[in-house]
C-alpha positions, 0 to 999 in steps of 0.5 A: 517863290511859288506862284499859282498858275493863274498868277503866272499866266497873268504875269506872262500876259502882262509881259507880252502886252508890255512890249506892244503899242497896245500897252501904251493905252492899257492898264500898266502891267508888271513884268515878271520879276523872277524866273519862276514868274516868267516860266512856270515849273514843277521842279519844286514838286518833283524835288519833294516827291521824287526821292520817295518814288522807287524802282521795284525789281522782283524775280523768282527761280523756276525749275524747268522739267528735264527733257525726256530725250536725255533718257536715251543713252545715244542722245546723252552720248552726243549732247553730254551727261551734264544736261540730264537734270532739271534746268533753272529759269529766272522770271523777272518783273519790273515796276515802281513803288512809293515810300509811305513811311520813313522806316522803309514801308513801300506801296506798289502794285500786287501785279508787280510782285505777283508770284515773285519771291525775291524783291529789290528796291532801288532809291532815287539816289541809286542805293539798293535794298532787299525787301520783304513782302509784308502784305498782298491785296489782290482785290485792290491790286496793291502790295506792301513791302518793307526795306531791310537795313535802309534806315530813315528814308524820305516818305511821301505825304498822303493826300485826299483823293476825294477832294480831286476834281476833273481838270486838276494838274497831276504828275506821274512819277515812276520807272517806265520801261526801266529807263530810270525815274521819269516824271510826266505831267497831265490833268485828272481826266475823269474820276470814279472810273468803273468797269475797267476790269483791273481789280475788284474795287473798280473806282479809278482816277483817269489821267492823261499824264503819260504812264507806260509799262514800268510805271505800275506802282508809281506815284500820281501826285498833285502840285503840292507833292501829295500822293493822290493815287498809285498808277496801275494800268493804261488803255493801249493797243500798242503797249505805250501811252495814248493818254488814258491811264488809271490810278488807284485812289490814295484813300483806298491805298490808306486802308492797305497801309493801315492793315500792313502797319497793324501786322495783318496779312490781309485787309479786313473790310466792312461787309454789307451783306447785300447783293446790288445791281446797277440802276437802269433808265427804266428802273430810275423812271419807275422809282422817280429818279431823274437819272440812273444813278445809285446802287439798287439793293437786290437781295440781302443776307438776313443776318448782315449789317444791311438787314440789321440797319433796315435796308430793304430790297428795292432801296437805292443807295445814293450816298455814303457819309455824304459822298455820292454813289453812282453804281455798285462799284462806287458803293464797294469803293466807298465801303472799302475805304472805311475802317472796321468799327463804328458806322456809316450813314447811308442815304437811301431812296425809298418810295420816292423819299430820302431815308438815312440809315446807320450801317455798322462797319463790321467784317464778314463772319467766317461761319463756317470755319475755313477748314483748309484741305490740300488735295494730294490724291490722284484726281482733277483737283490734285494740287489744289487747296480748298476752303469752306464757303462763308461770307468772309471767303466769299468776300475774299475770293469775289464769289458771286451768285452761289451760296453752297460749295467749297472755294479753291484758295490756292493751286500749285503751279505744276499740279494737275489742277493747274493743268486742267485750268482750275482757278483761284476763286472757283467754287466746287459745287458738285462732283458726279451730281453729288453736292459738295458742301464742305472741304471734307466732302470734297476730300472724301469724294476725290479719295474714291475711284471714279471712272469719270469726273463730272465737275460743276463749278461756279466762276464769276457767277456762272455755272460751268460743268466739265467731264474728265476721264477717271 
């Protein structure tokens, strides 16, 4: 028999009062009739959700470079000939995941399986299965796995994170520190947490349910055993839980699952075609807002959906489809949870008046085409793969504040580019003061002999210039 928390507390109070003299003159109380009424428990919730939460073990084998001392024949004489070759090292990662489809589709955090090649998943009943990595989405820190040869499995029910309220009871289920499946209980401490720095879509559920290393990718569920978030990070100076944990809302998770089920290798999201900034108190006062909320339109692509819908510089977006937008990160999340196709209703404050605009949900265009090039000639970029900058690649690699250059899309781990600390998402703007506008420009430039390399890149919206020897 299931009872609500309020009913259970009332029953407990009734039981306590019934044993005292005060109860003789009070309204008659009914003593608890069942154990569930006398002692509230989440066991039914855990029994329903627990079998769908899994442990994820990921690994990769790395080749360690040969020690140059083995070039010395005297050293080899004393320490043996068998150690001359490269050595192997196994890198490992441990986390959690959630079965979201009965055929073995599992959602987890991207950082759990990042750079890993071999993935195994252990179920609650201790069965283990190898898994293929179906899709990685670094922008949300989510990834999708598919278990091989598992058959029909228990899958969790997906909830609606937009219906959550601060104070709602939640359970976190995962594999902390590799000790095995563990359940902790708490409440929703806050919603729409931004500026966390975990992913591009900073819009998290905060909870005080204990989350520890190994919980990443595990389930945050409500009392009806519905998935409402994927546990992703904690705020901690010690490495253990201090009651501040963050989960990715399930409404964002649904978009990633849908992309994986459709056979996509990446998640396509609607493109606004506008740059946004936060509303300060001064801006709020100047435009008649009673508090500094919303996303201010600072600039627009003249051929983007925002311009086509009639958005203007200076407009403040306060809601999308009736759901509030508190800042640019909130707008990005609201838009990111929409499927491609159709339109969304934007509530906009313009000159002190509310305006409703219909914005098309269209993907960012790949114009110009990517034209990927991997640099293999001796240069600071050896081992890097670059693609042309377009609205699509700017969205994919989180490029900000630059409209010209080529984007580094991939870097070999043991390459010259990696050693010089170039990063995925860097935009190469110029080399020796010559503009780089296409991947072929970069290929031609690095193919020539240079006495020095003066390289300007854009990283996170900031221009950085470095000089390397030729």
